[in-house]
Residue, then its C-alpha position, 0 to 999 in steps of 0.5 A: m576490529a574489537q570496535k565492531f563488537q563494543l555495541y553488543f556489550s552495551i545492549p541491556i538484554l545482555t546481563s549475566p550470564y548471557k553477557s558473559l557468554v557473548i563476551r566469551v564468544v566474541f573474544f574467541f572470534l577475535i582471537f581466531r581472526t587475529s590468528k588468521l592474520s598473524s599466520g598468513m591465512v588471508t591468502m589470495d584464495s581466501l580473498a577470492e572467496e570473499w570477493e565472489k560474494t560481491r563479484l570482485s576478482l583479480r585478473d591473472y596479470q594483476k595477481e602476477g603484479v601483486d606477486a612481483m611487488y611482494s618479491w621486491y619487498k622480500a628482496g629488501h627494496g621497493g619498486i615501480n608499478g608502471d602498468e598502463m592506466g586502467l589496468g588496476k594498479t590501485c587494487q594490486a596495491i591494496v591486495l599487496m598491503m593486505r599481504l604485508l599486513n599478514e607479516e605485521n607490517g603497517p600502518f600504511l601511508v598513501l600519497s595521491p592527487l586529490s582527485v583520486c583520494e576518494h577512489w582510494v578509500s572506496e577501493i580499499q573498502r571494496f577489496s580489503c574485506d574490512e582488514l584495512d582501515p582507510i583514513g582519507y585526510f582531505g576536505y576543508a580544514e574543519e573536516r580534516a581536524n575532525i578526521l584527526v579527532k575521530l582517528g585518535k591513534l594509528k593502528k597496524n591496519s590503518v591506511f592514511i591517505i593524504p593528497y599531495h598538496l596537503f603533504r607539501s603544506e602540512p608534513a608535520i601532520v604525518r610526523n605527529l601521527q607517527a609520534s603520538c602512537h609510537l608507530k612509523f609508516n612502514v610502507v609508503i605508496v605514491d600514486e601518480a609518482q611522476a610527481i616526484k620525478n623532480q628530486d628537488c621539489v617540495l613533495a620529494e623533499n618531504l618524502k626523503p625522511y621516510n626513505s630511511h625506514a619505509w618501503f616504497l611502492l611507486m605507481t605511475g603509468t609514465p615511469i620513463q617520460n622525459n629523461l634519465d635524470e627523472l628515472f634516477s629520482l624514482l630509483t632513489f626512493v625504491d632502493s636508496a642503498k644502491f641509488s644514493d641521492t648525490i650529485t655524483s651518483r646521479s651524474d654517473f647514472v645519466s652519463k652511463y645509460k644515455e649511451a646506446e650500447n648500455i640500453d640493454t644493461l639499463k633494461g636489465i636493471l629496470s626489470k628488477y625494480m619495475i613492471r610494465r604492462t599495456k592494454d594491447v598486451v594484457y587484453k589481446n582480444l580487445l577490439s580496436c577502438d572505433q573513432v567517430i568524428i563529427y564536425h560542427n560549425i561554430t555556433e552563431l552568437 
């Protein structure tokens, strides 16, 4: 945040004693802002006041989602936000990051498809009230190199956003960032997390080293799509202590919960690690969709 005020120190008119006065004012302002963060004063209410200026807000179910994800963190394990597409998983994750930043957590690593990387950057800028610093690592090779040069070192409030294909091909980029500033990504968010349902894929393999120290949030609208083996792969990231990534553990999990009599037990387990809301439940007053089908002949050549 101090970077925002460096410009004022170089203005010619700010000579002594005026420069000294301005420096003192800025200094105490920075202390006040820092104390707000460290004391947890950046609350949902204070955010709501800032959002009101730009007509932003969270719906009740989104606030409940943030609370649920925060409870996973306090319980010492990650989780899966399985809300249906369009229900605001991204803004929930951003508010969660701000809440974790209050407790000196950070920096943050976000993995997502390339198609939504810019969306992550813009949404962080909209919702975080300048408390988070989004760094989008994508584009051509020259652009990415310039991004790293400008970045320098990670800060506690840095959110490093990298698309899947670059995390597969350039995993050393993230490792080097951590090493250069002696900071580790304490929180890893995987958007469209169905991409790591295959535990043996390159993306999942490159993520495994972070499982030893980072807290994982997985975001996917299709958490249970094909089979229990894929579900187990996700659970190994959100609670590696309980769901160890071994052939025996995986086999035992699949064989046990594929039986009909154990479905209720599985639901109980998932309720601890996952939230899942759909539009028909959240928006009960939403009008039904009208389909207009227009038939047309093939255009003649």
